N, CA, C, O and the ligand as a Tripos MOL2 file, in Angstrom:
@<TRIPOS>MOLECULE
protein
  321   319    81     0     0
PROTEIN
NO_CHARGES

@<TRIPOS>ATOM
      1 N          86.7240  119.3750  105.8690 N.3       1 MET1
      2 CA         86.9450  118.0550  105.2870 C.3       1 MET1
      3 C          86.1470  117.2740  106.3880 C.2       1 MET1
      4 O          86.1940  117.6450  107.5610 O.2       1 MET1
      5 N          85.4320  116.2130  106.0020 N.am      2 GLY2
      6 CA         84.6620  115.2700  107.0290 C.3       2 GLY2
      7 C          85.7430  114.3290  107.6560 C.2       2 GLY2
      8 O          86.7850  114.0700  107.0550 O.2       2 GLY2
      9 N          85.5000  113.9240  108.6640 N.am      3 GLU3
     10 CA         86.1300  112.9070  109.3890 C.3       3 GLU3
     11 C          85.5840  111.6170  109.4280 C.2       3 GLU3
     12 O          84.5090  111.5080  110.0170 O.2       3 GLU3
     13 N          86.1050  110.5790  108.9130 N.am      4 LYS4
     14 CA         85.5150  109.2590  108.9170 C.3       4 LYS4
     15 C          85.7230  108.4290  110.3110 C.2       4 LYS4
     16 O          86.7750  108.2660  110.9290 O.2       4 LYS4
     17 N          84.5060  107.9880  110.6040 N.am      5 VAL5
     18 CA         84.8050  107.3530  111.9610 C.3       5 VAL5
     19 C          84.2230  105.8710  111.8790 C.2       5 VAL5
     20 O          83.0540  105.5980  111.6030 O.2       5 VAL5
     21 N          85.2190  104.9770  112.1610 N.am      6 PHE6
     22 CA         84.9700  103.6080  112.0200 C.3       6 PHE6
     23 C          84.7670  102.9970  113.3350 C.2       6 PHE6
     24 O          85.6310  103.1240  114.2020 O.2       6 PHE6
     25 N          83.6030  102.2930  113.5610 N.am      7 LYS7
     26 CA         83.4000  101.4600  114.6750 C.3       7 LYS7
     27 C          83.6590   99.9770  114.3650 C.2       7 LYS7
     28 O          83.1520   99.3130  113.4610 O.2       7 LYS7
     29 N          84.5270   99.6010  115.2690 N.am      8 VAL8
     30 CA         84.9240   97.9940  115.0840 C.3       8 VAL8
     31 C          84.4180   97.2200  116.1680 C.2       8 VAL8
     32 O          84.5580   97.6120  117.3270 O.2       8 VAL8
     33 N          83.8580   96.1860  115.8960 N.am      9 ARG9
     34 CA         83.3170   95.2260  117.0040 C.3       9 ARG9
     35 C          84.5920   94.3210  117.3720 C.2       9 ARG9
     36 O          85.2530   93.6620  116.5690 O.2       9 ARG9
     37 N          84.7790   94.4200  118.6490 N.am     10 ARG10
     38 CA         85.8940   93.4890  118.9030 C.3      10 ARG10
     39 C          85.6440   91.9540  118.8440 C.2      10 ARG10
     40 O          86.5410   91.1150  118.7570 O.2      10 ARG10
     41 N          84.3450   91.7020  118.9010 N.am     11 TYR11
     42 CA         83.9790   90.3270  118.8930 C.3      11 TYR11
     43 C          83.0060   89.9480  117.8970 C.2      11 TYR11
     44 O          82.2830   90.8920  117.5780 O.2      11 TYR11
     45 N          82.8000   89.0190  117.3940 N.am     12 ALA12
     46 CA         81.6800   88.7430  116.3120 C.3      12 ALA12
     47 C          80.4480   88.7470  117.0380 C.2      12 ALA12
     48 O          80.4560   88.3760  118.2120 O.2      12 ALA12
     49 N          79.3540   89.1310  116.4690 N.am     13 PRO13
     50 CA         77.9870   89.2510  117.1450 C.3      13 PRO13
     51 C          77.7090   87.8940  117.3650 C.2      13 PRO13
     52 O          78.0940   87.0130  116.5960 O.2      13 PRO13
     53 N          76.9740   87.6620  118.5100 N.am     14 ASP14
     54 CA         76.4590   86.2430  118.7480 C.3      14 ASP14
     55 C          75.1600   86.0310  118.2030 C.2      14 ASP14
     56 O          74.2620   85.7210  118.9850 O.2      14 ASP14
     57 N          74.8960   86.1570  116.8900 N.am     15 TYR15
     58 CA         73.6620   85.8080  116.3960 C.3      15 TYR15
     59 C          73.2280   84.3410  116.3940 C.2      15 TYR15
     60 O          74.1000   83.4730  116.4170 O.2      15 TYR15
     61 N          72.1260   84.0630  116.3720 N.am     16 PRO16
     62 CA         71.5630   82.6790  116.6460 C.3      16 PRO16
     63 C          72.4890   81.5450  115.6610 C.2      16 PRO16
     64 O          72.9920   80.5260  116.1340 O.2      16 PRO16
     65 N          72.5680   81.8470  114.5810 N.am     17 GLY17
     66 CA         73.1660   80.8500  113.5560 C.3      17 GLY17
     67 C          74.5040   80.5210  113.8180 C.2      17 GLY17
     68 O          74.9290   79.3920  113.5730 O.2      17 GLY17
     69 N          75.3250   81.5590  114.3740 N.am     18 LEU18
     70 CA         76.6240   81.3190  114.7180 C.3      18 LEU18
     71 C          76.8000   80.6220  116.0370 C.2      18 LEU18
     72 O          77.8030   79.9390  116.2480 O.2      18 LEU18
     73 N          75.7970   80.7850  116.9780 N.am     19 ALA19
     74 CA         75.8440   80.0500  118.3160 C.3      19 ALA19
     75 C          75.5840   78.6790  118.2020 C.2      19 ALA19
     76 O          76.1220   77.8370  118.9220 O.2      19 ALA19
     77 N          74.6840   78.4030  117.2220 N.am     20 THR20
     78 CA         74.1110   77.1060  117.0830 C.3      20 THR20
     79 C          75.4390   76.2640  116.1690 C.2      20 THR20
     80 O          75.7400   75.0850  116.3540 O.2      20 THR20
     81 N          75.9250   76.9360  115.4460 N.am     21 TRP21
     82 CA         77.1740   76.3620  114.6330 C.3      21 TRP21
     83 C          78.4430   75.8720  115.5830 C.2      21 TRP21
     84 O          79.1550   74.8900  115.3690 O.2      21 TRP21
     85 N          78.5460   76.8370  116.7200 N.am     22 ARG22
     86 CA         79.6190   76.6700  117.7920 C.3      22 ARG22
     87 C          79.2070   75.3290  118.6400 C.2      22 ARG22
     88 O          79.9800   74.4010  118.8780 O.2      22 ARG22
     89 N          77.8330   75.4090  119.0500 N.am     23 ALA23
     90 CA         77.2780   74.3140  119.8300 C.3      23 ALA23
     91 C          77.2750   72.8670  119.1290 C.2      23 ALA23
     92 O          77.2830   71.8100  119.7590 O.2      23 ALA23
     93 N          77.2610   72.9870  117.6510 N.am     24 ASP24
     94 CA         77.5120   71.7180  117.0800 C.3      24 ASP24
     95 C          79.1690   71.3520  117.3050 C.2      24 ASP24
     96 O          79.8230   71.3170  116.2630 O.2      24 ASP24
     97 N          79.6700   71.1630  118.1790 N.am     25 VAL25
     98 CA         80.9830   70.7780  118.3330 C.3      25 VAL25
     99 C          81.6550   69.9240  117.4340 C.2      25 VAL25
    100 O          82.7940   70.1510  117.0260 O.2      25 VAL25
    101 N          80.8250   68.7340  117.0480 N.am     26 ASN26
    102 CA         81.5290   67.7680  116.2650 C.3      26 ASN26
    103 C          81.2620   68.1240  114.7180 C.2      26 ASN26
    104 O          81.7240   67.4690  113.7830 O.2      26 ASN26
    105 N          80.6550   68.9700  114.6240 N.am     27 GLY27
    106 CA         80.4450   69.6060  113.1600 C.3      27 GLY27
    107 C          79.3520   68.5990  112.3650 C.2      27 GLY27
    108 O          79.4170   68.5180  111.1380 O.2      27 GLY27
    109 N          78.6270   68.0510  112.9100 N.am     28 ASP28
    110 CA         77.9160   66.9180  111.9400 C.3      28 ASP28
    111 C          76.5010   67.6520  111.6230 C.2      28 ASP28
    112 O          75.5430   67.0360  111.1560 O.2      28 ASP28
    113 N          76.4780   68.9700  111.9150 N.am     29 GLY29
    114 CA         75.1930   69.6460  111.3430 C.3      29 GLY29
    115 C          74.0330   69.6030  112.3890 C.2      29 GLY29
    116 O          73.0370   70.2860  112.1550 O.2      29 GLY29
    117 N          74.0850   68.9350  113.3960 N.am     30 ILE30
    118 CA         73.0250   68.9940  114.4780 C.3      30 ILE30
    119 C          73.6320   69.0140  115.7330 C.2      30 ILE30
    120 O          74.6760   68.3800  115.8900 O.2      30 ILE30
    121 N          72.9690   69.8600  116.9640 N.am     31 VAL31
    122 CA         73.4340   69.6580  118.2460 C.3      31 VAL31
    123 C          72.5710   68.7730  118.9200 C.2      31 VAL31
    124 O          71.3780   69.0210  119.0930 O.2      31 VAL31
    125 N          73.1830   67.6570  119.3410 N.am     32 ASP32
    126 CA         72.6550   66.6580  119.9730 C.3      32 ASP32
    127 C          73.5770   65.9120  120.9090 C.2      32 ASP32
    128 O          74.7450   66.2920  121.0030 O.2      32 ASP32
    129 N          73.1200   64.8220  121.6480 N.am     33 THR33
    130 CA         73.8220   64.1810  122.6380 C.3      33 THR33
    131 C          75.5010   63.9460  122.4430 C.2      33 THR33
    132 O          76.3600   64.0240  123.3210 O.2      33 THR33
    133 N          75.6570   63.6670  121.1570 N.am     34 SER34
    134 CA         77.1760   63.6660  120.9120 C.3      34 SER34
    135 C          78.1670   64.6800  121.2020 C.2      34 SER34
    136 O          79.3260   64.5020  121.5750 O.2      34 SER34
    137 N          77.4460   65.9730  120.9410 N.am     35 ASP35
    138 CA         78.0820   67.2700  121.3300 C.3      35 ASP35
    139 C          78.2140   67.3360  122.9380 C.2      35 ASP35
    140 O          79.2260   67.7550  123.5000 O.2      35 ASP35
    141 N          77.2240   66.9330  123.5130 N.am     36 ILE36
    142 CA         77.1620   67.1310  125.1330 C.3      36 ILE36
    143 C          78.2770   66.1900  125.4790 C.2      36 ILE36
    144 O          79.1190   66.6630  126.2420 O.2      36 ILE36
    145 N          78.4760   64.8420  125.0380 N.am     37 VAL37
    146 CA         79.4700   64.1100  125.4800 C.3      37 VAL37
    147 C          80.9220   64.5290  125.2520 C.2      37 VAL37
    148 O          81.7960   64.2250  126.0640 O.2      37 VAL37
    149 N          81.1970   65.2910  124.0460 N.am     38 ILE38
    150 CA         82.4200   65.8620  123.9040 C.3      38 ILE38
    151 C          82.7850   67.0810  124.8030 C.2      38 ILE38
    152 O          83.9570   67.3540  125.0600 O.2      38 ILE38
    153 N          81.6380   67.8620  125.3080 N.am     39 VAL39
    154 CA         81.8050   68.8520  126.2280 C.3      39 VAL39
    155 C          82.1260   68.0050  127.5960 C.2      39 VAL39
    156 O          83.1130   68.2930  128.2730 O.2      39 VAL39
    157 N          81.3170   67.0410  127.9260 N.am     40 ALA40
    158 CA         81.4410   66.3670  129.2760 C.3      40 ALA40
    159 C          82.8930   65.6810  129.3560 C.2      40 ALA40
    160 O          83.4500   65.5360  130.4440 O.2      40 ALA40
    161 N          83.4260   65.3020  128.2500 N.am     41 GLU41
    162 CA         84.7110   64.7160  128.2780 C.3      41 GLU41
    163 C          86.0630   65.4440  128.6090 C.2      41 GLU41
    164 O          87.1050   64.9200  129.0020 O.2      41 GLU41
    165 N          85.7450   67.1020  128.3000 N.am     42 ALA42
    166 CA         86.4440   68.0600  128.5580 C.3      42 ALA42
    167 C          85.9940   68.7260  130.1260 C.2      42 ALA42
    168 O          86.6580   69.5740  130.7230 O.2      42 ALA42
    169 N          85.0550   68.2810  130.4810 N.am     43 PHE43
    170 CA         84.6160   69.0410  131.6670 C.3      43 PHE43
    171 C          85.6010   69.2000  132.8230 C.2      43 PHE43
    172 O          86.1310   68.1860  133.2760 O.2      43 PHE43
    173 N          85.8740   70.3520  133.3110 N.am     44 GLY44
    174 CA         86.6940   70.6430  134.3970 C.3      44 GLY44
    175 C          87.9460   71.1830  133.9100 C.2      44 GLY44
    176 O          88.6850   71.7660  134.7030 O.2      44 GLY44
    177 N          88.2820   71.0460  132.6210 N.am     45 SER45
    178 CA         89.6750   71.1980  132.1190 C.3      45 SER45
    179 C          89.8970   72.7110  131.7910 C.2      45 SER45
    180 O          89.0140   73.5150  131.4920 O.2      45 SER45
    181 N          91.2360   72.9520  131.9000 N.am     46 THR46
    182 CA         91.8240   74.2520  131.4710 C.3      46 THR46
    183 C          93.0570   73.9760  130.5080 C.2      46 THR46
    184 O          93.6450   72.8960  130.4610 O.2      46 THR46
    185 N          93.3520   75.0260  129.7930 N.am     47 PRO47
    186 CA         94.3780   74.8760  128.6490 C.3      47 PRO47
    187 C          95.6420   74.2710  129.3160 C.2      47 PRO47
    188 O          96.1210   74.8000  130.3200 O.2      47 PRO47
    189 N          96.0810   73.3660  128.8580 N.am     48 GLY48
    190 CA         97.3090   72.5620  129.1740 C.3      48 GLY48
    191 C          96.8420   71.0080  129.8030 C.2      48 GLY48
    192 O          97.5770   70.0200  129.7680 O.2      48 GLY48
    193 N          95.7210   71.0300  130.2690 N.am     49 ASP49
    194 CA         95.0940   69.6420  130.6750 C.3      49 ASP49
    195 C          95.1130   68.4680  129.4940 C.2      49 ASP49
    196 O          95.0600   68.8460  128.3240 O.2      49 ASP49
    197 N          95.1710   67.3610  129.7290 N.am     50 SER50
    198 CA         95.2700   66.2910  128.7950 C.3      50 SER50
    199 C          93.7600   66.2830  128.0510 C.2      50 SER50
    200 O          93.6300   66.0250  126.8550 O.2      50 SER50
    201 N          92.7220   66.5850  128.8820 N.am     51 ASN51
    202 CA         91.4310   66.3180  128.1070 C.3      51 ASN51
    203 C          90.9870   67.7810  127.4960 C.2      51 ASN51
    204 O          89.9630   67.8220  126.8140 O.2      51 ASN51
    205 N          91.7120   68.9340  127.7200 N.am     52 TRP52
    206 CA         91.4390   70.2630  127.3460 C.3      52 TRP52
    207 C          90.8210   70.0630  125.7370 C.2      52 TRP52
    208 O          91.3850   69.3080  124.9450 O.2      52 TRP52
    209 N          89.7780   70.7230  125.4320 N.am     53 ASN53
    210 CA         89.3130   70.8020  123.9480 C.3      53 ASN53
    211 C          88.8590   72.3020  123.6780 C.2      53 ASN53
    212 O          87.7150   72.6640  123.9540 O.2      53 ASN53
    213 N          89.7090   73.0700  123.1810 N.am     54 LEU54
    214 CA         89.2470   74.3580  122.9580 C.3      54 LEU54
    215 C          87.9040   74.6340  121.9480 C.2      54 LEU54
    216 O          87.3610   75.7340  121.8470 O.2      54 LEU54
    217 N          87.5650   73.6510  121.3660 N.am     55 ALA55
    218 CA         86.2850   73.7200  120.7570 C.3      55 ALA55
    219 C          85.0330   73.5430  121.7290 C.2      55 ALA55
    220 O          83.8840   73.8490  121.4120 O.2      55 ALA55
    221 N          85.4200   73.0020  122.9680 N.am     56 THR56
    222 CA         84.2650   72.9900  123.9710 C.3      56 THR56
    223 C          84.2310   74.2040  125.0110 C.2      56 THR56
    224 O          83.4410   74.3110  125.9490 O.2      56 THR56
    225 N          85.1540   75.0190  124.6900 N.am     57 ASP57
    226 CA         85.2760   76.2610  125.5800 C.3      57 ASP57
    227 C          84.1510   77.2340  124.9460 C.2      57 ASP57
    228 O          84.5410   78.2990  124.4670 O.2      57 ASP57
    229 N          83.1260   77.0010  124.9280 N.am     58 LEU58
    230 CA         81.9090   77.7900  124.1080 C.3      58 LEU58
    231 C          81.5880   78.9600  124.8210 C.2      58 LEU58
    232 O          80.9590   79.7860  124.1600 O.2      58 LEU58
    233 N          81.9150   79.3410  126.3010 N.am     59 VAL59
    234 CA         81.6630   80.5700  126.9410 C.3      59 VAL59
    235 C          82.9580   81.5020  126.7950 C.2      59 VAL59
    236 O          82.9410   82.7010  127.0720 O.2      59 VAL59
    237 N          84.0030   80.8590  126.3600 N.am     60 GLU60
    238 CA         85.3860   81.2740  126.2060 C.3      60 GLU60
    239 C          85.8730   81.8670  127.6220 C.2      60 GLU60
    240 O          86.0400   83.0800  127.7450 O.2      60 GLU60
    241 N          86.0750   81.0550  128.5920 N.am     61 ASP61
    242 CA         86.5840   81.5340  129.9210 C.3      61 ASP61
    243 C          87.9160   80.7760  130.3710 C.2      61 ASP61
    244 O          88.5420   80.8880  131.4250 O.2      61 ASP61
    245 N          88.1840   79.9000  129.1620 N.am     62 ALA62
    246 CA         89.2230   79.0610  129.6280 C.3      62 ALA62
    247 C          89.1790   77.9860  130.7210 C.2      62 ALA62
    248 O          90.1400   77.5100  131.3260 O.2      62 ALA62
    249 N          87.9980   77.7220  130.8460 N.am     63 LEU63
    250 CA         87.5290   76.5820  131.6560 C.3      63 LEU63
    251 C          86.3120   75.9020  131.2250 C.2      63 LEU63
    252 O          85.3210   76.5750  130.9410 O.2      63 LEU63
    253 N          86.2980   74.6700  131.1530 N.am     64 ILE64
    254 CA         85.0530   73.8560  130.5750 C.3      64 ILE64
    255 C          84.1590   73.4880  131.8750 C.2      64 ILE64
    256 O          84.5390   72.7800  132.8070 O.2      64 ILE64
    257 N          83.0270   74.0460  131.7630 N.am     65 ASP65
    258 CA         82.1310   73.8680  133.0480 C.3      65 ASP65
    259 C          80.8420   73.8800  132.4620 C.2      65 ASP65
    260 O          80.5720   73.8070  131.2630 O.2      65 ASP65
    261 N          79.8590   74.0070  133.6980 N.am     66 ILE66
    262 CA         78.4570   73.7770  133.2930 C.3      66 ILE66
    263 C          78.1290   74.8320  132.1570 C.2      66 ILE66
    264 O          77.3550   74.5940  131.2300 O.2      66 ILE66
    265 N          78.8450   76.0910  132.3450 N.am     67 LEU67
    266 CA         78.3810   77.0870  131.4050 C.3      67 LEU67
    267 C          78.3880   76.7930  129.8710 C.2      67 LEU67
    268 O          77.6290   77.2660  129.0250 O.2      67 LEU67
    269 N          79.4700   75.8570  129.6880 N.am     68 ASP68
    270 CA         79.7990   75.5260  128.3400 C.3      68 ASP68
    271 C          78.5730   74.3170  127.9280 C.2      68 ASP68
    272 O          77.9480   74.2490  126.8690 O.2      68 ASP68
    273 N          78.4610   73.3580  129.1990 N.am     69 LEU69
    274 CA         77.4500   72.2900  128.7880 C.3      69 LEU69
    275 C          75.8490   72.9070  128.5660 C.2      69 LEU69
    276 O          74.9630   72.4400  127.8510 O.2      69 LEU69
    277 N          75.8150   74.1420  129.4540 N.am     70 HIS70
    278 CA         74.4980   74.8580  129.0920 C.3      70 HIS70
    279 C          74.2760   75.4910  127.8190 C.2      70 HIS70
    280 O          73.1770   75.6560  127.2890 O.2      70 HIS70
    281 N          75.5520   75.8800  127.3050 N.am     71 PHE71
    282 CA         75.5140   76.6450  125.8750 C.3      71 PHE71
    283 C          75.0780   75.4820  124.7260 C.2      71 PHE71
    284 O          74.3790   75.7840  123.7590 O.2      71 PHE71
    285 N          75.5360   74.2360  124.9380 N.am     72 VAL72
    286 CA         75.0600   73.2010  124.1850 C.3      72 VAL72
    287 C          73.6400   72.9280  124.2620 C.2      72 VAL72
    288 O          72.8030   73.0170  123.3630 O.2      72 VAL72
    289 N          73.4810   72.5470  125.5880 N.am     73 ALA73
    290 CA         72.1020   72.0750  125.9070 C.3      73 ALA73
    291 C          71.0900   72.9400  125.6280 C.2      73 ALA73
    292 O          70.0020   72.4320  125.3570 O.2      73 ALA73
    293 N          71.2020   74.3160  125.6310 N.am     74 LYS74
    294 CA         70.1400   75.2490  125.2550 C.3      74 LYS74
    295 C          69.9060   75.1570  123.8470 C.2      74 LYS74
    296 O          68.8050   75.5060  123.4200 O.2      74 LYS74
    297 N          70.8070   74.7270  123.0500 N.am     75 ARG75
    298 CA         70.5200   74.8800  121.6640 C.3      75 ARG75
    299 C          70.2910   73.1820  121.0590 C.2      75 ARG75
    300 O          70.2540   72.9090  119.8590 O.2      75 ARG75
    301 N          70.1680   72.2700  122.0640 N.am     76 PHE76
    302 CA         69.8960   70.9610  121.6720 C.3      76 PHE76
    303 C          68.8800   70.7570  120.7640 C.2      76 PHE76
    304 O          67.7920   71.3080  120.9310 O.2      76 PHE76
    305 N          69.1300   69.9180  119.6740 N.am     77 GLY77
    306 CA         68.1000   69.5340  118.6070 C.3      77 GLY77
    307 C          68.1100   70.6410  117.3490 C.2      77 GLY77
    308 O          67.4560   70.4670  116.3200 O.2      77 GLY77
    309 N          68.8810   71.7020  117.5750 N.am     78 LYS78
    310 CA         68.9670   72.6690  116.5200 C.3      78 LYS78
    311 C          69.9520   72.1470  115.3820 C.2      78 LYS78
    312 O          70.9740   71.5590  115.7360 O.2      78 LYS78
    313 N          69.7140   72.3180  114.1710 N.am     79 THR79
    314 CA         70.4350   72.2700  113.1150 C.3      79 THR79
    315 C          71.4230   73.5180  112.5790 C.2      79 THR79
    316 O          71.0890   74.6980  112.4760 O.2      79 THR79
    317 N          72.5880   72.9970  112.2990 N.am     80 ALA80
    318 CA         73.5520   74.2130  111.8620 C.3      80 ALA80
    319 C          73.8510   74.2080  110.4400 C.2      80 ALA80
    320 O          74.5770   75.0780  109.9580 O.2      80 ALA80
    321 CA         77.0100   67.8040  116.4400 Ca       81 CA81
@<TRIPOS>BOND
     1     1     2 1
     2     2     3 1
     3     3     4 2
     4     3     5 am
     5     5     6 1
     6     6     7 1
     7     7     8 2
     8     7     9 am
     9     9    10 1
    10    10    11 1
    11    11    12 2
    12    11    13 am
    13    13    14 1
    14    14    15 1
    15    15    16 2
    16    15    17 am
    17    17    18 1
    18    18    19 1
    19    19    20 2
    20    19    21 am
    21    21    22 1
    22    22    23 1
    23    23    24 2
    24    23    25 am
    25    25    26 1
    26    26    27 1
    27    27    28 2
    28    27    29 am
    29    29    30 1
    30    30    31 1
    31    31    32 2
    32    31    33 am
    33    33    34 1
    34    34    35 1
    35    35    36 2
    36    35    37 am
    37    37    38 1
    38    38    39 1
    39    39    40 2
    40    39    41 am
    41    41    42 1
    42    42    43 1
    43    43    44 2
    44    43    45 am
    45    45    46 1
    46    46    47 1
    47    47    48 2
    48    47    49 am
    49    49    50 1
    50    50    51 1
    51    51    52 2
    52    51    53 am
    53    53    54 1
    54    54    55 1
    55    55    56 2
    56    55    57 am
    57    57    58 1
    58    58    59 1
    59    59    60 2
    60    59    61 am
    61    61    62 1
    62    62    63 1
    63    63    64 2
    64    63    65 am
    65    65    66 1
    66    66    67 1
    67    67    68 2
    68    67    69 am
    69    69    70 1
    70    70    71 1
    71    71    72 2
    72    71    73 am
    73    73    74 1
    74    74    75 1
    75    75    76 2
    76    75    77 am
    77    77    78 1
    78    78    79 1
    79    79    80 2
    80    79    81 am
    81    81    82 1
    82    82    83 1
    83    83    84 2
    84    83    85 am
    85    85    86 1
    86    86    87 1
    87    87    88 2
    88    87    89 am
    89    89    90 1
    90    90    91 1
    91    91    92 2
    92    91    93 am
    93    93    94 1
    94    94    95 1
    95    95    96 2
    96    95    97 am
    97    97    98 1
    98    98    99 1
    99    99   100 2
   100    99   101 am
   101   101   102 1
   102   102   103 1
   103   103   104 2
   104   103   105 am
   105   105   106 1
   106   106   107 1
   107   107   108 2
   108   107   109 am
   109   109   110 1
   110   110   111 1
   111   111   112 2
   112   111   113 am
   113   113   114 1
   114   114   115 1
   115   115   116 2
   116   115   117 am
   117   117   118 1
   118   118   119 1
   119   119   120 2
   120   119   121 am
   121   121   122 1
   122   122   123 1
   123   123   124 2
   124   123   125 am
   125   125   126 1
   126   126   127 1
   127   127   128 2
   128   127   129 am
   129   129   130 1
   130   130   131 1
   131   131   132 2
   132   131   133 am
   133   133   134 1
   134   134   135 1
   135   135   136 2
   136   135   137 am
   137   137   138 1
   138   138   139 1
   139   139   140 2
   140   139   141 am
   141   141   142 1
   142   142   143 1
   143   143   144 2
   144   143   145 am
   145   145   146 1
   146   146   147 1
   147   147   148 2
   148   147   149 am
   149   149   150 1
   150   150   151 1
   151   151   152 2
   152   151   153 am
   153   153   154 1
   154   154   155 1
   155   155   156 2
   156   155   157 am
   157   157   158 1
   158   158   159 1
   159   159   160 2
   160   159   161 am
   161   161   162 1
   162   162   163 1
   163   163   164 2
   164   163   165 am
   165   165   166 1
   166   166   167 1
   167   167   168 2
   168   167   169 am
   169   169   170 1
   170   170   171 1
   171   171   172 2
   172   171   173 am
   173   173   174 1
   174   174   175 1
   175   175   176 2
   176   175   177 am
   177   177   178 1
   178   178   179 1
   179   179   180 2
   180   179   181 am
   181   181   182 1
   182   182   183 1
   183   183   184 2
   184   183   185 am
   185   185   186 1
   186   186   187 1
   187   187   188 2
   188   187   189 am
   189   189   190 1
   190   190   191 1
   191   191   192 2
   192   191   193 am
   193   193   194 1
   194   194   195 1
   195   195   196 2
   196   195   197 am
   197   197   198 1
   198   198   199 1
   199   199   200 2
   200   199   201 am
   201   201   202 1
   202   202   203 1
   203   203   204 2
   204   203   205 am
   205   205   206 1
   206   206   207 1
   207   207   208 2
   208   207   209 am
   209   209   210 1
   210   210   211 1
   211   211   212 2
   212   211   213 am
   213   213   214 1
   214   214   215 1
   215   215   216 2
   216   215   217 am
   217   217   218 1
   218   218   219 1
   219   219   220 2
   220   219   221 am
   221   221   222 1
   222   222   223 1
   223   223   224 2
   224   223   225 am
   225   225   226 1
   226   226   227 1
   227   227   228 2
   228   227   229 am
   229   229   230 1
   230   230   231 1
   231   231   232 2
   232   231   233 am
   233   233   234 1
   234   234   235 1
   235   235   236 2
   236   235   237 am
   237   237   238 1
   238   238   239 1
   239   239   240 2
   240   239   241 am
   241   241   242 1
   242   242   243 1
   243   243   244 2
   244   243   245 am
   245   245   246 1
   246   246   247 1
   247   247   248 2
   248   247   249 am
   249   249   250 1
   250   250   251 1
   251   251   252 2
   252   251   253 am
   253   253   254 1
   254   254   255 1
   255   255   256 2
   256   255   257 am
   257   257   258 1
   258   258   259 1
   259   259   260 2
   260   259   261 am
   261   261   262 1
   262   262   263 1
   263   263   264 2
   264   263   265 am
   265   265   266 1
   266   266   267 1
   267   267   268 2
   268   267   269 am
   269   269   270 1
   270   270   271 1
   271   271   272 2
   272   271   273 am
   273   273   274 1
   274   274   275 1
   275   275   276 2
   276   275   277 am
   277   277   278 1
   278   278   279 1
   279   279   280 2
   280   279   281 am
   281   281   282 1
   282   282   283 1
   283   283   284 2
   284   283   285 am
   285   285   286 1
   286   286   287 1
   287   287   288 2
   288   287   289 am
   289   289   290 1
   290   290   291 1
   291   291   292 2
   292   291   293 am
   293   293   294 1
   294   294   295 1
   295   295   296 2
   296   295   297 am
   297   297   298 1
   298   298   299 1
   299   299   300 2
   300   299   301 am
   301   301   302 1
   302   302   303 1
   303   303   304 2
   304   303   305 am
   305   305   306 1
   306   306   307 1
   307   307   308 2
   308   307   309 am
   309   309   310 1
   310   310   311 1
   311   311   312 2
   312   311   313 am
   313   313   314 1
   314   314   315 1
   315   315   316 2
   316   315   317 am
   317   317   318 1
   318   318   319 1
   319   319   320 2
@<TRIPOS>SUBSTRUCTURE
     1 MET1         2 RESIDUE 1 A MET
     2 GLY2         6 RESIDUE 1 A GLY
     3 GLU3        10 RESIDUE 1 A GLU
     4 LYS4        14 RESIDUE 1 A LYS
     5 VAL5        18 RESIDUE 1 A VAL
     6 PHE6        22 RESIDUE 1 A PHE
     7 LYS7        26 RESIDUE 1 A LYS
     8 VAL8        30 RESIDUE 1 A VAL
     9 ARG9        34 RESIDUE 1 A ARG
    10 ARG10       38 RESIDUE 1 A ARG
    11 TYR11       42 RESIDUE 1 A TYR
    12 ALA12       46 RESIDUE 1 A ALA
    13 PRO13       50 RESIDUE 1 A PRO
    14 ASP14       54 RESIDUE 1 A ASP
    15 TYR15       58 RESIDUE 1 A TYR
    16 PRO16       62 RESIDUE 1 A PRO
    17 GLY17       66 RESIDUE 1 A GLY
    18 LEU18       70 RESIDUE 1 A LEU
    19 ALA19       74 RESIDUE 1 A ALA
    20 THR20       78 RESIDUE 1 A THR
    21 TRP21       82 RESIDUE 1 A TRP
    22 ARG22       86 RESIDUE 1 A ARG
    23 ALA23       90 RESIDUE 1 A ALA
    24 ASP24       94 RESIDUE 1 A ASP
    25 VAL25       98 RESIDUE 1 A VAL
    26 ASN26      102 RESIDUE 1 A ASN
    27 GLY27      106 RESIDUE 1 A GLY
    28 ASP28      110 RESIDUE 1 A ASP
    29 GLY29      114 RESIDUE 1 A GLY
    30 ILE30      118 RESIDUE 1 A ILE
    31 VAL31      122 RESIDUE 1 A VAL
    32 ASP32      126 RESIDUE 1 A ASP
    33 THR33      130 RESIDUE 1 A THR
    34 SER34      134 RESIDUE 1 A SER
    35 ASP35      138 RESIDUE 1 A ASP
    36 ILE36      142 RESIDUE 1 A ILE
    37 VAL37      146 RESIDUE 1 A VAL
    38 ILE38      150 RESIDUE 1 A ILE
    39 VAL39      154 RESIDUE 1 A VAL
    40 ALA40      158 RESIDUE 1 A ALA
    41 GLU41      162 RESIDUE 1 A GLU
    42 ALA42      166 RESIDUE 1 A ALA
    43 PHE43      170 RESIDUE 1 A PHE
    44 GLY44      174 RESIDUE 1 A GLY
    45 SER45      178 RESIDUE 1 A SER
    46 THR46      182 RESIDUE 1 A THR
    47 PRO47      186 RESIDUE 1 A PRO
    48 GLY48      190 RESIDUE 1 A GLY
    49 ASP49      194 RESIDUE 1 A ASP
    50 SER50      198 RESIDUE 1 A SER
    51 ASN51      202 RESIDUE 1 A ASN
    52 TRP52      206 RESIDUE 1 A TRP
    53 ASN53      210 RESIDUE 1 A ASN
    54 LEU54      214 RESIDUE 1 A LEU
    55 ALA55      218 RESIDUE 1 A ALA
    56 THR56      222 RESIDUE 1 A THR
    57 ASP57      226 RESIDUE 1 A ASP
    58 LEU58      230 RESIDUE 1 A LEU
    59 VAL59      234 RESIDUE 1 A VAL
    60 GLU60      238 RESIDUE 1 A GLU
    61 ASP61      242 RESIDUE 1 A ASP
    62 ALA62      246 RESIDUE 1 A ALA
    63 LEU63      250 RESIDUE 1 A LEU
    64 ILE64      254 RESIDUE 1 A ILE
    65 ASP65      258 RESIDUE 1 A ASP
    66 ILE66      262 RESIDUE 1 A ILE
    67 LEU67      266 RESIDUE 1 A LEU
    68 ASP68      270 RESIDUE 1 A ASP
    69 LEU69      274 RESIDUE 1 A LEU
    70 HIS70      278 RESIDUE 1 A HIS
    71 PHE71      282 RESIDUE 1 A PHE
    72 VAL72      286 RESIDUE 1 A VAL
    73 ALA73      290 RESIDUE 1 A ALA
    74 LYS74      294 RESIDUE 1 A LYS
    75 ARG75      298 RESIDUE 1 A ARG
    76 PHE76      302 RESIDUE 1 A PHE
    77 GLY77      306 RESIDUE 1 A GLY
    78 LYS78      310 RESIDUE 1 A LYS
    79 THR79      314 RESIDUE 1 A THR
    80 ALA80      318 RESIDUE 1 A ALA
    81 CA81       321 GROUP 0 **** ****
């Protein structure tokens, strides 16, 4: 009898469309200055801080920093 082997990815693949969709933090369909501002407002925060915003933790390391800003900036002008 054959044995079925299933490979399960732990994380969704970071295909370009998904990354752009996530970089569009405010969900208005385009990555622009308004998304940068939202990340900037949460800059330096960790979960529990008053300015913490989960949607801006794009690198998913529980800290909003330059890596998250870079994530948005890198996709600036792209439409989701
Ligand atoms: Ca946007």
